[in-house]
PALUMLO-638190 format. One line per field, with one value per residue (C-alpha): residue in one letter; x, y, z. Coordinates in nm, 4 decimals. Each point is the difference from the previous one (the first is absolute). Layout:
<rs>
aa <- c(a;...)
px <- c(X;...)
py <- c(Y;...)
pz <- c(Z;...)
</rs>
This chain:
<rs>
aa <- c(x;x;x;x;x;x;x;x;x;x;x;x;x;x;x;x;x;x;x;x;x;x;x;x;x;x;x;x;x;x;x;x;x;x;x;x;x;x;x;x;x;x;x;x;x;x;x;x;x;x;x;x;x;x;x;x;x;x;x;x;x;x;x;x;x;x;x;x;x;x;x;x;x;x;x;x;x;x;x;x;x;x;x;x;x;x;x;x;x;x;x;x;x;x;x;x;x;x;x;x;x;x;x;x;x;x;x;x;x;x;x;x;x;x;x;x;x;x;x;x;x;x;x;x;x;x;x;x;x;x;x;x;x;x;x;x;x;x;x;x;x;x;x;x;x;x;x;x;x;x;x;x;x;x;x;x;x;x;x;x;x;x;x;x;x;x;x;x;x;x;x;x;x;x;x;x;x;x;x;x;x;x;x;x;x;x;x;x;x;x;x;x;x;x;x;x;x;x;x;x;x;x;x;x;x;x;x;x;x;x;x;x;x;x;x;x;x;x;x;x;x;x;x;x;x;x;x;x;x;x;x;x;x;x;x;x;x;x;x;x;x;x;x;x;x;x;x;x;x;x;x;x;x;x;x;x;x;x;x;x;x;x;x;x;x;x;x;x;x;x;x;x;x;x;x;x;x;x;x;x;x;x;x;x;x;x;x;x;x;x;x;x;x;x;x;x;x;x;x;x;x;x;x;x;x;x;x;x;x;x;x;x;x;x;x;x;x;x;x;x;x;x;x;x;x;x;x;x;x;x;x;x;x;x;x;x;x;x;x;x;x;x;x;x;x;x;x;x;x;x;x;x;x;x;x;x;x;x;x;x;x;x;x;x;x;x;x;x;x;x;x;x;x;x;x;x;x;x;x;x;x;x;x;x;x;x;x;x;x;x;x;x;x;x;x;x;x;x;x;x;x;x;x;x;x;x;x;x;x;x;x;x;x;x;x;x;x;x;x;x;x;x;x;x;x;x;x;x;x;x;x;x;x;x;x;x;x;x;x;x;x;x;x;x;x;x;x;x;x;x;x;x;x;x;x;x;x;x;x;x;x;x;x;x;x;x;x;x;x;x;x;x;x;x;x;x;x;x;x;x;x;x;x;x;x;x;x;x;x;x;x;x;x;x;x;x;x;x;x;x;x;x;x;x;x;x;x;x;x;x;x;x;x;x;x;x;x;x;x;x;x;x;x;x;x;x;x;x;x;x;x;x;x;x;x;x;x;x;x;x;x;x;x;x;x;x;x;x;x;x;x;x;x;x;x;x;x;x;x;x;x;x;x;x;x;x;x;x;x;x;x;x;x;x;x;x;x;x;x;x;x;x;x;x;x;x;x;x;x;x;x;x;x;x;x;x;x;x;x;x;x;x;x;x;x;x;x;x;x;x;x;x;x;x;x;x;x;x;x;x;x;x;x;x;x;x;x;x;x;x;x;x;x;x;x;x;x;x;x;x;x;x;x;x;x;x;x;x;x;x;x;x;x;x;x;x)
px <- c(-3.2872;0.3086;0.1002;0.3564;0.1983;0.1093;0.2821;0.2646;0.3463;0.2778;0.3172;-0.2193;-0.1482;0.3259;-0.0004;0.3115;-0.0739;0.2229;0.0892;-0.2424;-0.2700;0.0764;-0.0743;-0.3354;-0.0967;0.0769;0.0496;-0.0305;0.3385;0.1689;-0.1929;-0.2951;-0.3288;-0.2265;0.1194;0.2707;0.2101;0.2764;0.0405;0.0308;0.2521;0.2172;0.0500;0.0454;0.2679;0.1976;-0.0028;0.1030;0.2843;0.1401;-0.0006;0.1468;0.2840;0.0634;-0.1398;-0.3211;-0.1426;-0.3671;-0.2824;-0.3463;-0.3208;-0.3047;-0.3522;-0.1662;-0.3709;-0.0296;0.1130;0.3575;0.3044;0.3339;0.3320;0.2793;0.3615;0.3155;0.2325;0.2187;-0.2862;-0.0428;0.2466;-0.1755;0.2759;-0.0051;0.0821;0.3296;-0.1558;-0.3808;-0.0228;-0.2655;0.0143;0.0895;-0.2985;-0.2322;0.1580;-0.0377;-0.3774;-0.0693;0.2338;-0.0244;0.3439;0.1507;0.1481;0.3086;0.0011;0.1435;0.3664;0.0522;0.3176;0.2633;-0.0590;-0.3795;-0.2328;-0.1729;0.1999;-0.2993;-0.3493;-0.3370;-0.0354;0.1894;-0.1698;-0.1115;-0.3674;-0.1404;-0.0893;-0.0673;-0.2870;-0.1302;0.0066;-0.1700;-0.2925;-0.0613;-0.2237;0.2631;0.3473;0.2050;0.3731;0.2152;0.3700;0.2196;0.3647;0.3117;-0.1712;-0.2843;-0.3592;-0.1080;-0.3570;-0.2101;-0.3544;-0.1328;-0.3462;-0.0432;0.3761;0.0415;0.1664;-0.2615;0.2127;0.3635;0.2950;0.0282;0.3091;0.0325;0.2352;-0.0836;-0.1660;0.1326;-0.1225;-0.0808;0.1224;0.3650;-0.0470;-0.2588;-0.2942;-0.3785;-0.2312;-0.3763;-0.2169;-0.3684;-0.0672;-0.2346;-0.3275;-0.0371;0.3002;-0.0970;-0.2952;-0.0063;0.2032;-0.0282;0.3418;0.0009;0.1128;0.1026;0.2350;0.1418;0.0644;0.1671;0.2188;0.1092;0.0623;0.2143;0.2102;0.0739;0.0889;0.2417;0.1667;0.0795;0.0411;-0.2286;-0.3297;-0.3024;-0.3157;-0.3561;-0.2347;-0.3694;-0.1715;-0.3474;0.0240;0.2455;0.2288;0.3807;0.2030;0.3774;0.2272;0.3632;0.1488;0.3456;-0.0017;-0.0713;-0.1262;-0.0071;-0.2281;-0.2335;-0.0238;-0.0592;-0.2798;-0.1841;0.0643;-0.2718;0.0634;0.2582;0.3651;0.1547;0.3535;0.1288;-0.0161;0.2867;0.1239;0.2935;0.1467;0.2721;0.1339;0.2756;0.3187;0.2216;0.1991;-0.3014;0.0407;-0.3613;-0.1928;0.0360;0.1048;-0.3027;-0.2205;-0.1533;-0.2898;-0.1202;-0.2610;-0.2020;-0.1562;-0.2363;-0.1343;-0.3412;-0.2156;-0.3288;-0.1434;-0.0032;0.3331;0.1651;0.1950;0.1300;0.2848;0.1543;0.2627;0.1660;-0.3034;-0.2553;-0.2568;-0.0008;-0.3475;0.0338;0.3426;0.2684;0.3546;0.1129;-0.2693;0.1076;0.3558;-0.1225;-0.1882;0.3025;0.2347;-0.2343;-0.0600;0.3655;0.1086;-0.2731;0.0540;0.3744;-0.0670;-0.2437;0.2551;0.2828;-0.2019;-0.1671;-0.3511;-0.1932;-0.2246;0.0212;-0.2275;-0.0482;0.1120;0.0466;-0.1052;0.0566;-0.3677;0.0200;0.2532;-0.1743;-0.3595;-0.0083;0.2499;-0.0987;0.2510;0.0840;0.2687;0.1662;0.2335;0.2364;0.0539;0.2068;-0.1937;-0.3340;-0.2253;-0.3686;-0.2957;-0.2533;0.0102;-0.1311;0.3059;-0.1983;0.2396;0.3811;0.1320;0.3779;0.1492;0.3147;-0.2137;-0.0620;0.3732;0.0559;-0.2470;0.0650;0.3771;-0.0410;-0.2929;0.1309;0.3367;-0.1553;-0.2770;0.2372;0.2253;-0.2968;-0.1523;0.3303;0.0467;-0.3559;-0.0387;-0.3189;-0.1728;0.1305;-0.1612;-0.3349;0.0090;0.0931;-0.2953;-0.2383;0.1293;-0.0091;-0.3569;-0.1015;0.1707;-0.1806;-0.3388;0.0655;0.1064;-0.3062;-0.2300;0.1708;-0.0473;-0.3722;-0.0502;0.1876;-0.2180;-0.3199;0.1085;0.1458;-0.2858;-0.1592;0.2610;0.0559;0.3376;0.2447;0.1674;0.3320;0.1876;-0.0945;0.2941;-0.1835;0.1161;0.0082;-0.2187;-0.3804;-0.0357;-0.1786;0.1650;0.3400;-0.0285;-0.0164;-0.0015;0.1780;-0.1536;0.3224;0.0330;0.2009;0.1731;0.3517;-0.1132;-0.1894;0.3289;0.1781;-0.2993;-0.0055;0.3684;-0.0181;-0.3271;-0.0567;-0.1196;-0.1848;-0.2499;0.0368;-0.1502;0.0705;-0.2385;0.1698;-0.2320;0.0829;-0.0592;-0.2764;-0.3037;-0.3381;-0.1937;-0.2964;-0.2107;-0.2591;0.0487;-0.2946;0.0770;-0.0774;0.2512;0.2872;0.1446;0.0452;0.3161;0.2737;0.1725;-0.3235;-0.0972;0.3403;-0.0249;-0.3463;0.0980;0.3288;-0.1755;-0.2798;-0.2910;-0.2572;-0.0854;-0.2902;-0.1746;-0.0107;-0.3362;0.0798;0.1066;0.2794;0.1463;0.3377;0.0752;0.1986;0.2331;0.3529;0.2046;-0.0397;0.1700;-0.0404;0.2799;0.0238;0.3688;0.0762;0.2879;0.0467;-0.0513;-0.3024;-0.0684;0.0150;-0.2485;-0.2321;0.0099;-0.0637;-0.3108;-0.1291;0.0346;-0.1608;-0.2850;-0.0391;-0.0111;-0.2301;-0.2479;0.0049;0.1519;-0.1185;-0.0324;0.3767;0.0604;-0.2684;0.1539;0.3527;0.1625;0.1272;0.3371;0.2306;0.3764;0.2239;0.3326;0.2730;0.0823;0.3633;0.3002;0.2835;0.3436;0.2133;0.3761;0.1649;0.0289;0.2200;-0.0839;-0.3265;0.0218;-0.1378;-0.3802;-0.3057;-0.3369;-0.3276;-0.2357;-0.3668;-0.0066;0.1872;-0.0871;0.1609;0.2983;0.0588;-0.0229;0.2567;0.2436;-0.0434;0.0825;0.3150;0.1116;-0.0472;0.2134;0.2800;-0.0247;0.1479;-0.2566;-0.0390;0.2041;-0.3183;-0.1638;-0.3753;-0.1713;-0.3596;-0.1842;-0.1803;-0.2047;-0.0213;0.1767;0.3204;0.0077;0.1725;-0.1678;0.1836;-0.0897;-0.3643;-0.0153;0.1644;-0.2149;-0.3359;-0.0601;0.1499;-0.2948;0.2294;0.1437;-0.2448;-0.2632;-0.3354;-0.3066;-0.3435;-0.2724;-0.2951;-0.2954;0.1099;-0.2225;-0.2058;-0.2816;-0.0501;-0.2273;0.2437;0.2858;-0.2133;-0.0729;0.3717;0.0921;-0.2632;0.1632;0.3470;-0.0652;-0.3250;0.0331;-0.2412;0.1368;0.2693;-0.1625;-0.0384;0.3632;0.1188;-0.1953;0.1474;0.3544;-0.0600;-0.1232;0.2732;0.2803;0.2172;0.0057;0.1652;0.3722;0.0546;0.2690;0.1165)
py <- c(-4.4755;0.2198;0.1947;-0.0532;0.3294;0.1112;0.2317;-0.2674;0.1296;-0.1921;0.0510;0.1054;0.2834;0.1950;0.2368;0.1692;0.3265;0.0476;0.2888;0.2896;-0.2061;0.1546;0.3463;-0.1082;-0.1836;0.2946;0.3185;0.2175;-0.1298;0.1451;0.3129;0.2215;-0.1360;0.3069;0.1183;-0.1210;0.3154;-0.1858;-0.2723;0.2764;0.1721;-0.3146;0.0347;0.3771;-0.0487;-0.2219;0.2795;0.2534;-0.2265;0.0131;0.3818;-0.0062;-0.2160;0.2649;-0.1926;0.1801;0.3504;-0.0730;-0.1903;-0.0134;-0.1434;-0.0501;-0.0678;-0.1839;0.0013;-0.3765;0.0474;-0.1199;0.2061;0.0302;0.1022;0.0936;0.0976;0.0623;-0.1961;-0.2952;-0.2431;-0.3290;-0.2656;-0.2697;-0.2602;-0.3362;0.0108;-0.1838;-0.2481;0.0151;-0.0945;0.2640;0.3527;0.2532;0.2225;-0.2956;-0.0710;0.3642;-0.0165;-0.3574;-0.0761;0.1399;0.1062;0.0403;0.3396;0.2084;0.1903;-0.2481;0.0791;0.3442;0.2063;-0.0107;-0.2687;-0.0169;0.1114;0.2385;0.1588;0.1842;-0.1227;-0.0308;-0.3586;-0.2362;-0.3393;-0.0607;-0.0368;0.3185;-0.0337;-0.3757;0.0940;0.2408;-0.2882;-0.2496;0.2364;0.0942;-0.1645;0.0976;0.1556;0.0897;0.0626;0.1469;0.0765;0.1993;-0.0956;-0.0704;0.0974;-0.2484;0.0000;-0.2902;-0.0519;-0.2558;-0.0154;-0.1422;-0.0798;-0.0387;-0.0279;-0.2774;0.0417;-0.0201;0.1422;-0.1067;0.2306;0.1430;0.1927;0.2150;0.2650;0.3627;0.1953;0.3464;0.2697;-0.2412;0.0598;-0.1023;-0.1318;-0.0216;-0.2021;0.0204;-0.1915;0.0011;-0.1356;-0.1051;-0.0338;-0.2885;0.1267;-0.3028;0.1073;0.3667;0.1805;0.2310;0.0230;0.3813;0.1503;0.2902;0.2696;0.2555;-0.2549;-0.1063;0.3640;0.0644;-0.3097;0.0935;0.3612;-0.1068;-0.2267;0.3068;0.2033;-0.2622;-0.0458;0.3512;-0.0136;-0.3019;0.0686;-0.1885;-0.0091;-0.1159;-0.0576;-0.0573;-0.1322;0.0322;0.3709;0.0655;0.1809;-0.0111;0.1247;0.0444;0.0583;0.1096;0.1602;0.1425;0.1599;-0.3289;-0.0088;0.3780;0.0673;-0.2771;0.1086;0.3664;-0.0960;-0.2144;0.1982;0.2031;0.2630;0.2744;-0.1014;0.0805;-0.0282;-0.0724;-0.3624;-0.2155;-0.2067;-0.2377;-0.3345;-0.2306;-0.3263;-0.2329;-0.0223;-0.3054;0.0881;0.0187;-0.2150;-0.1049;0.0243;-0.1272;0.2353;0.1909;-0.0573;0.3161;0.2385;0.3243;0.2048;0.3176;0.1241;0.2962;0.1345;0.1701;0.1360;-0.1016;-0.1891;-0.3746;-0.1821;-0.1727;-0.3101;-0.2379;-0.2463;-0.2395;-0.2736;-0.0666;0.1748;-0.2274;0.2149;-0.0994;0.1205;-0.1352;0.1614;-0.2016;0.0251;0.2526;0.2441;-0.0708;0.0924;0.3316;0.0725;-0.0954;0.2166;0.3024;-0.0388;-0.0405;0.2951;0.2348;-0.1148;0.0646;0.3478;0.0797;-0.1158;0.1938;0.3226;-0.0752;0.0466;-0.2640;0.1480;-0.1570;-0.3036;-0.0652;-0.3420;-0.0258;-0.3210;-0.1059;0.0521;0.3656;0.0705;-0.2274;0.1139;0.2737;-0.1549;-0.0853;-0.2016;-0.2084;-0.2591;-0.2275;-0.2621;-0.2346;-0.3271;-0.2822;-0.2917;0.1325;-0.2056;0.0870;-0.0896;-0.1839;-0.1035;0.3367;0.1762;0.2737;0.0314;-0.0215;-0.2166;0.0122;0.1028;0.1477;0.2501;0.2059;0.0567;0.0414;0.2890;0.1592;0.0024;0.2166;0.2202;0.1018;0.1572;0.1681;0.1643;0.0979;0.1750;0.1697;0.1215;0.1406;0.1835;0.1387;0.0702;0.2085;-0.2855;-0.2382;0.2116;0.0052;-0.3789;-0.0343;0.2243;-0.2226;-0.3185;0.1515;0.1205;-0.3560;-0.1428;0.2466;-0.0801;-0.3732;0.0343;0.2115;-0.2588;-0.2748;0.1909;0.0478;-0.3705;-0.0808;0.2271;-0.1402;-0.3516;0.0857;-0.1103;-0.3379;-0.2061;-0.3544;-0.0620;-0.0877;-0.3414;0.0088;-0.1852;0.2657;0.2260;0.3059;0.2664;0.3759;0.1086;-0.0036;0.0898;-0.2843;0.1006;-0.1067;-0.2274;-0.3781;-0.2987;-0.3280;-0.3180;-0.1996;-0.3756;-0.0797;0.2020;-0.0299;0.1454;0.2643;0.0978;0.0469;0.1924;0.2322;0.0841;0.0329;0.1943;0.3719;0.1074;0.2978;-0.1992;-0.3762;-0.1952;-0.3659;-0.2538;-0.3406;-0.3062;-0.3109;-0.3259;-0.0779;0.2278;-0.1665;-0.1087;0.2374;-0.1069;-0.1746;0.2021;0.2149;0.3702;0.0209;-0.2797;0.1622;0.1916;-0.3222;-0.0344;0.2367;0.0448;0.1032;0.2283;0.1732;0.0362;0.1594;0.2423;0.0967;0.0692;0.1919;-0.1610;-0.2458;-0.3284;0.0309;-0.1742;0.0779;0.1791;0.1984;0.3643;-0.0055;0.3153;0.0367;0.3381;-0.1821;-0.1625;0.0587;-0.1022;0.0668;-0.3311;-0.3268;-0.2244;-0.3767;-0.0906;-0.3721;-0.2269;-0.0776;-0.3754;-0.2340;0.0774;0.3713;-0.0464;-0.1837;0.2886;0.2386;-0.2003;-0.0085;0.3789;0.0581;-0.2261;0.2157;0.3245;-0.1324;-0.1532;0.2506;0.3236;0.0018;0.3806;0.0332;-0.2075;0.1901;0.3380;-0.1147;-0.0107;-0.3629;-0.0933;-0.3017;0.0549;-0.2256;-0.0682;-0.1633;-0.3701;0.0244;0.2264;-0.0103;0.1342;0.0748;0.0654;0.3166;-0.0026;0.2446;0.3438;-0.1200;-0.0579;-0.3110;0.0150;-0.1736;-0.0578;-0.1454;-0.2355;-0.0500;-0.3522;-0.2481;0.1954;0.3186;-0.1988;-0.1402;0.3530;0.1355;-0.2856;0.0509;0.3677;-0.0846;-0.2410;0.2741;0.2304;-0.2562;-0.1431;-0.3496;-0.2813;-0.0742;0.3025;0.1353;-0.1337;-0.0585;0.0090;-0.1042;0.1784;-0.2550;0.2840;0.3715;-0.0540;-0.0835;0.3470;0.2792;0.3396;0.1493;-0.2920;0.0087;0.3753;-0.0268;-0.2875;0.0200;0.3236;0.2793;0.1439;0.0655;-0.3507;-0.2414;-0.2191;0.0829;-0.1479;0.1575;-0.2526;0.0417;-0.2136;0.0294;-0.1207;-0.2525;0.1292;-0.0209;-0.3084;-0.1984;0.0911;-0.1014;-0.3375;-0.0557;0.0908;-0.2486;-0.2735;0.0900;0.0810;-0.1802;-0.2896;-0.2298;0.0714;-0.2704;-0.1552;0.3375;0.0856;-0.3313;0.0655;0.3508;-0.1368;-0.2653;0.2654;0.2555;-0.1932;-0.0079;0.3808;0.0450;-0.0066;-0.1838;0.1245;-0.3023)
pz <- c(0.4853;0.0399;-0.3075;-0.1173;0.0078;-0.3469;0.1089;0.0482;0.0922;-0.1768;-0.2056;-0.2942;0.2092;-0.0131;-0.2961;-0.1383;-0.1798;-0.3048;-0.2288;0.0436;0.1789;0.3442;-0.1431;-0.1457;0.3205;0.2300;-0.2060;0.3139;0.1192;-0.3086;-0.0943;0.0894;-0.1343;0.0117;-0.3459;-0.2438;0.0609;0.1823;-0.2640;-0.2615;0.2272;0.0025;-0.3783;0.0355;0.2689;-0.2379;-0.2611;0.2687;0.1163;-0.3549;0.0130;0.3517;-0.1302;-0.2710;-0.2980;-0.0889;-0.0427;-0.0789;0.1739;-0.1553;0.1516;-0.2234;0.1339;-0.2913;-0.0858;0.0701;0.3632;-0.0565;0.0981;-0.1845;0.1551;-0.2428;0.0686;-0.2040;0.2313;-0.0846;-0.0724;0.1876;-0.1255;-0.2059;-0.0433;0.1813;0.3712;0.0702;0.2486;-0.0363;-0.3718;-0.0740;-0.1461;0.2700;-0.0865;0.0641;0.3417;0.1063;-0.0571;0.1191;0.2902;0.3501;0.1255;-0.3484;-0.0872;-0.0650;0.3292;0.2480;-0.0727;0.1453;-0.0173;-0.2698;-0.2596;0.0472;-0.2803;0.2453;0.2820;0.1467;-0.0688;0.1683;-0.1172;0.2266;0.0156;-0.3602;0.0952;-0.1591;-0.3657;0.0244;0.2368;-0.2673;-0.2476;0.2346;0.0663;-0.3677;-0.2597;-0.2595;0.0033;-0.3071;0.0478;-0.2786;0.0310;-0.2413;0.0303;-0.2054;-0.3288;0.0577;0.1291;0.2214;0.1208;0.1840;0.1418;0.3296;0.1374;0.3769;0.0325;-0.2600;-0.3406;-0.2773;-0.2838;0.0345;-0.0620;-0.3515;-0.1074;-0.3154;-0.1343;0.0808;-0.2803;-0.1007;0.2396;0.2879;0.3532;0.0414;0.3546;0.2746;0.1268;-0.0470;0.2344;-0.0658;0.2826;0.0166;0.3797;0.0931;0.1554;0.2300;0.2121;0.0537;0.1583;-0.3042;-0.3214;-0.0041;0.0707;0.2506;-0.2469;0.2619;0.1639;-0.3371;-0.0995;0.3374;-0.0461;-0.3539;0.0964;0.2944;-0.2258;-0.2169;0.3104;0.1278;-0.3393;-0.1289;-0.3772;-0.0497;-0.1830;0.1362;-0.2174;0.0697;-0.2964;0.0793;-0.3161;0.1570;0.0877;-0.2875;0.2455;0.0030;0.2977;0.0031;0.2986;-0.0174;0.3128;-0.0491;0.3488;0.1816;0.3585;0.0597;-0.2980;0.1085;0.3650;-0.0865;-0.2432;0.2564;0.3202;0.1773;0.2698;0.0516;0.0371;0.3415;-0.1420;-0.3537;-0.1139;0.1298;-0.2943;-0.0064;-0.0969;0.1232;-0.1379;0.1214;-0.2042;-0.0477;0.3144;0.2362;0.3109;0.0578;-0.3274;-0.3546;-0.2777;-0.1306;0.3073;0.1437;-0.0496;-0.1506;0.1821;0.0015;0.3283;0.0459;0.3313;0.0007;0.2850;-0.1614;-0.2964;-0.0650;0.0046;-0.2965;0.1024;-0.2631;0.0119;-0.2478;0.0025;-0.3350;-0.1579;0.1764;0.1885;0.3684;0.0962;0.3564;0.0496;0.1742;0.1271;-0.2658;0.1200;0.3587;-0.1079;-0.1431;0.3243;0.2104;-0.2095;0.0152;0.3742;0.1024;-0.2185;0.1307;0.3606;-0.0229;-0.1507;0.2859;0.2611;-0.1681;0.0132;0.3409;-0.1431;0.1980;0.2751;0.3458;0.0470;-0.3733;-0.1249;-0.3765;-0.1786;-0.3643;-0.0878;0.1106;-0.2743;-0.2486;0.0693;-0.2693;-0.2420;-0.3586;-0.1985;-0.3022;0.0754;-0.2528;0.1477;-0.1812;0.1899;-0.1474;0.1480;0.1310;0.2295;-0.0258;0.2182;-0.2132;-0.3640;-0.1218;0.1500;0.1757;0.2962;0.0149;0.2854;-0.0601;0.3361;-0.1597;-0.1952;0.3158;0.0567;-0.3737;-0.0458;0.3401;-0.0547;-0.3123;0.1140;0.3438;-0.0973;-0.3069;0.2074;0.2853;-0.2503;-0.1696;0.3297;0.1236;-0.3307;0.0248;0.3742;-0.0414;-0.1822;0.2668;0.2728;-0.1867;-0.0303;0.3690;0.0911;-0.2003;0.1702;0.3526;-0.0567;-0.1030;0.3135;0.2293;-0.1578;0.0411;0.3640;0.0875;-0.1566;0.2021;0.3249;-0.0668;-0.0543;0.3216;0.2131;-0.1459;0.0859;0.3396;0.2236;0.0511;-0.1854;0.1289;0.1659;-0.2766;0.0193;0.1857;-0.2746;-0.2598;-0.0841;-0.1281;-0.2465;0.0590;-0.2926;0.0211;-0.3676;-0.1851;-0.3272;0.1382;0.3027;-0.0202;0.2348;-0.0721;0.1419;0.0368;0.0416;0.3126;0.2725;-0.1461;-0.3347;0.1960;0.1664;-0.3350;-0.1332;0.3034;-0.0476;-0.3793;-0.0361;-0.0540;0.3479;-0.1449;-0.2078;0.0643;0.2920;0.0795;0.1558;0.0482;-0.0060;0.2001;-0.1858;-0.2495;0.0030;0.0547;-0.3121;0.0403;-0.3005;0.2176;0.3216;0.1113;0.0265;0.3722;0.0709;-0.1934;0.2934;0.1985;-0.2110;0.1248;-0.3357;-0.1758;0.2897;-0.0278;-0.3806;0.0240;0.2789;-0.1706;-0.3327;0.1747;-0.1899;0.1383;-0.1766;-0.2452;-0.2900;-0.3748;0.0245;0.3164;0.0068;0.2585;0.1501;-0.1742;0.1631;0.2701;-0.2575;0.1268;-0.3078;-0.3718;-0.0856;0.1919;-0.1303;0.0489;0.0357;0.0251;-0.1025;-0.3695;0.0633;0.0219;0.3685;-0.0751;-0.2844;0.2394;0.2494;-0.2899;-0.1012;0.3603;0.0299;-0.3415;0.1162;0.3126;-0.2003;-0.2737;0.2468;0.2862;-0.1386;-0.3673;-0.0171;0.0586;-0.3150;-0.1915;0.0909;-0.0928;0.3446;0.0045;-0.1551;-0.0158;0.0309;-0.2118;0.1736;-0.2111;0.0236;-0.1164;0.0354;-0.2541;0.0968;-0.3061;0.0097;-0.1334;-0.3798;-0.1870;0.1331;0.1536;0.3774;0.1720;0.0038;0.1398;-0.1667;0.1245;-0.1845;0.0756;-0.1470;-0.2209;-0.3163;0.1281;0.1318;-0.3509;-0.1472;0.2516;-0.0728;-0.3770;0.0449;0.2004;-0.2730;-0.2614;0.2135;-0.0162;0.3521;0.0121;0.0465;0.3724;0.1132;0.1596;0.3149;0.0379;0.3400;0.0504;0.2787;0.2170;0.1427;0.0695;0.3334;-0.1926;-0.1566;0.1836;0.0296;-0.2989;-0.2309;0.1073;-0.0659;-0.3447;-0.1239;0.1748;0.1951;-0.2129;-0.2011;-0.2955;-0.0439;0.1614;-0.1673;0.1584;-0.1684;0.0563;0.0882;-0.2369;-0.1093;-0.3648;-0.2813;0.2029;0.2157;0.3769;-0.0107;-0.2174;0.2320;0.3007;-0.1601;-0.0692;0.3603;0.1264;-0.2103;0.1239;0.3661;0.0985;0.2459;-0.1871;-0.3453;-0.0342;-0.3099;-0.1743;0.0835;-0.1429;-0.3216;-0.0223;0.0414;-0.2636;-0.2436;0.0587;0.1717;-0.3129;-0.0222;0.3428;0.0666;0.3285;0.2373;0.2026)
</rs>
């Protein structure tokens, strides 16, 4: 007798997650789940944003004996009156609704001109992942408080008059993180101290305090000297030249940037010792860097290069690259960006393309002026950069000689790069010959190679290794990369690897995604050590281009969007800048072949402005990933695929 299946798929199978349910279902999409540090940081960032906006001079964090954490500030206090349209107290919405906050309206008229918060997700995530959260706000002569459990209100809003001697204004948030969402509830103290100290550095005049009730220790930070004090206290190694310190911010008359946008920086060059490299955007630490750091590098490189050319200091045969100037640079960089775009919910990397030009445009002229006023220091810095370039070039030559004999004949369609240095060179596996043509013209010939692929690559999940080379495309990929196919338990010879980065570059549509999956299948199944050692990447070309007309003193401009979400953000920004509805034009790229060389360079090839995602196994192990690939790519797995689609189909946005 056949058993009746219990997993029926019907209208009732579709579940709509409401309120803070999405956060509880998949906390890893919204925060880091190793420790609660990031959810505490969300509340801390709100307090810092008050100080950044000029409304607070004190931030206090208390680690309580019961494992809870309090964050206090003396800012304006969260409003507690009824919201004009939502019929609930504003303070309740801030803690219970995703995408509710005061940081969407940037520029004049907004409550926060520059803030790290931009999508109103932050502190509601803290609330969702806590067994208890108490919020108290001091404002307008009153004290308002309410209590949540697991994101739900358990003690509704209570408002009373302030007692004599109470704080006039500010907010206190006390959080009890929920153990079931985190690997450990123990906060990494060293990271927390670093975070609090850096807030004090970036806000001269603001006192930041940490009280640890368990150890009975209290630490206070107040930096009046800002970035320079901080860098000099943390720097190791002898200075080659004095520290280069500066700042630049756009005024109301600036053609390209909003008033107040810009950066302050402090750069030190040392011959030895470990490097200090820290960057921030609107006080948010960007631990993975981003386009503002790329702007600092670009500004330093162009200024030093122009000084070297002006004084004819470059020896014959030496080619200077940005990393040669940057190799021994330590820095603290604090950028102010009106509408920042971050990679990932935890904001660890800045993606805003304009930030590169923003920072570079202030750093370059300042350093050029400084070097030409201090020629002797300029020559010492030039010497350091030239020495780094010579060392790099010698290392590249050694590698080339070692690989010179016995290499298979490279595929004719491969357009190779000049560099043999794995730290810089990269190959792009490009979908289609026409896109390959644009990529060849737009690339950096020094470090970027192009291998065009014709048509769909073979699904290699069930192909035996000794039959792989029967397929021309796979043969060419293997020979171009310089590594033979292997299994997960093999120890392949990676000394023949010809590129430090192997980048999959396909169209931003469904077909492109399919090619991407086929190539990822090839690498996971037959070249797993390249994934394990961090050599495989996926390039993310944009899907849309927006052409905006001139507005006021701002010239006509173009912007690129990766997807519909970014397109909406760009259009919102144009509306805020006063551009008439529909005055812009939106083009959708049907494929890479439609992009000219310059567009492809700006959006997808330029290391400073592109989106390049490293391919990693992440939190699931090799066997789980293997099982998932079998479901997705196996020929006899139609039933398992159908079940997978039924389970997760509602979480995917379909591009038709």
